[in-house]
C-alpha positions as CSV (number, residue, x, y, z in Angstrom):
1,X,-1.3,-5.8,-4.1
2,X,-2.5,-7.3,-0.7
3,X,0.7,-9.3,1.2
4,X,-0.8,-12.2,3.2
5,X,-0.1,-12.9,6.8
6,X,1.1,-16.4,5.4
7,X,3.7,-14.4,3.4
8,X,7.3,-15.1,4.2
9,X,8.9,-11.6,5.1
10,X,12.1,-11.8,4.4
11,X,11.0,-13.2,0.7
12,X,9.1,-9.4,0.8
13,X,12.5,-7.7,2.1
14,X,15.1,-9.3,0.2
15,X,12.9,-7.8,-3.2
16,X,12.5,-4.5,-1.2
17,X,14.3,-1.3,-2.8
18,X,14.6,-0.2,0.7
19,X,12.9,-0.9,4.0
20,X,11.5,1.8,6.3
21,X,10.4,1.1,10.0
22,X,10.4,3.1,13.1
23,X,12.7,0.5,14.6
24,X,11.4,-3.0,14.0
25,X,13.0,-6.4,13.3
26,X,12.3,-5.8,9.5
27,X,15.0,-2.8,9.1
28,X,17.9,-5.3,10.7
29,X,16.5,-8.6,8.6
30,X,16.6,-5.9,5.3
31,X,20.5,-4.7,6.4
32,X,22.0,-8.0,6.9
33,X,20.2,-8.7,3.1
34,X,22.1,-5.6,1.9
35,X,18.9,-4.0,1.1
36,X,18.6,-0.4,2.2
37,X,16.8,0.1,5.9
38,X,16.1,3.4,7.0
39,X,14.8,3.4,11.4
40,X,13.5,6.8,12.3
41,X,14.3,5.6,15.7
42,X,17.8,5.6,16.3
43,X,18.7,1.6,16.5
44,X,21.7,-0.4,17.7
45,X,22.0,-1.8,14.5
46,X,21.7,1.9,12.5
47,X,25.8,1.0,12.4
48,X,25.7,-1.3,10.0
49,X,26.5,-0.7,6.5
50,X,22.6,-0.2,4.8
51,X,21.2,0.6,8.1
52,X,20.3,4.7,8.1
53,X,18.6,6.5,11.2
54,X,16.3,9.2,9.1
55,X,13.9,11.9,10.2
56,X,10.6,12.9,8.5
57,X,12.4,16.3,7.9
58,X,15.2,15.1,6.1
59,X,12.6,12.2,4.4
60,X,10.5,15.2,3.3
61,X,14.1,17.2,2.0
62,X,14.9,14.8,-0.5
63,X,13.3,15.0,-3.8
64,X,13.3,11.4,-5.0
65,X,14.3,8.2,-3.7
66,X,17.2,7.5,-5.3
67,X,18.3,11.5,-4.0
68,X,17.7,9.5,-0.7
69,X,19.9,7.0,-1.3
70,X,23.0,9.2,-2.6
71,X,22.6,11.1,0.8
72,X,23.6,7.7,2.7
73,X,25.7,6.4,0.5
74,X,29.2,6.8,1.9
75,X,28.9,7.3,5.5
76,X,31.1,5.1,7.6
77,X,29.4,1.7,8.2
78,X,30.3,-1.7,9.5
79,X,30.5,-5.0,6.9
80,X,28.6,-7.2,8.2
81,X,31.3,-9.3,9.4
82,X,32.9,-6.5,11.4
83,X,28.5,-6.2,13.0
84,X,28.6,-9.9,13.7
85,X,32.2,-9.3,15.6
86,X,31.1,-5.7,17.3
87,X,27.6,-7.4,18.6
88,X,29.7,-10.5,20.2
89,X,31.8,-8.2,21.8
90,X,29.2,-6.0,23.5
91,X,27.3,-8.8,24.2
92,X,26.4,-11.0,27.6
93,X,25.2,-14.6,28.2
94,X,22.2,-13.7,30.2
95,X,18.9,-13.4,29.7
96,X,17.0,-10.3,29.9
97,X,12.9,-11.2,30.7
98,X,9.9,-11.0,33.1
99,X,10.1,-13.8,36.3
100,X,6.9,-15.2,35.2
101,X,7.6,-16.3,31.8
102,X,11.3,-17.5,32.4
103,X,11.6,-18.1,36.5
104,X,15.1,-18.8,36.6
105,X,16.6,-15.4,35.3
106,X,16.6,-14.7,39.0
107,X,19.3,-17.3,39.5
108,X,22.4,-16.0,40.9
109,X,24.9,-16.4,37.7
110,X,21.9,-14.4,35.2
111,X,21.7,-11.5,37.7
112,X,25.5,-11.9,38.2
113,X,26.3,-12.0,34.0
114,X,23.3,-8.8,34.0
115,X,24.8,-6.8,36.1
116,X,28.2,-7.4,34.5
117,X,27.1,-6.2,31.2
118,X,25.2,-3.1,32.9
119,X,28.4,-1.8,34.7
120,X,30.4,-1.7,31.2
121,X,27.6,0.1,29.7
122,X,28.1,2.5,32.1
123,X,31.7,2.3,32.1
């Protein structure tokens, strides 16, 4: 079956049994929709319930889709509300972009906010 460009991706995701992605937004949308998502790269949202980091070797050794789900079921993960708090506590009010499309990023308040955020990450 072909999927047309105009198709709402969230309709596809919510009707899927799982979503596999390198690291895309579709995997985050799936996990937030309580659809199992598997990313082949580590992402900031892999600690969210229904989001799993997997590699090709692990995938190759699964005997079935059900086996894959069993392997990842029960691993300690954050519920959606806890995840939202996690993101909120690890976010900064700043814009990180390029100066051509967003010239305001070089204002002193934005630069200061980014600097503070980077110091938090390092510490």
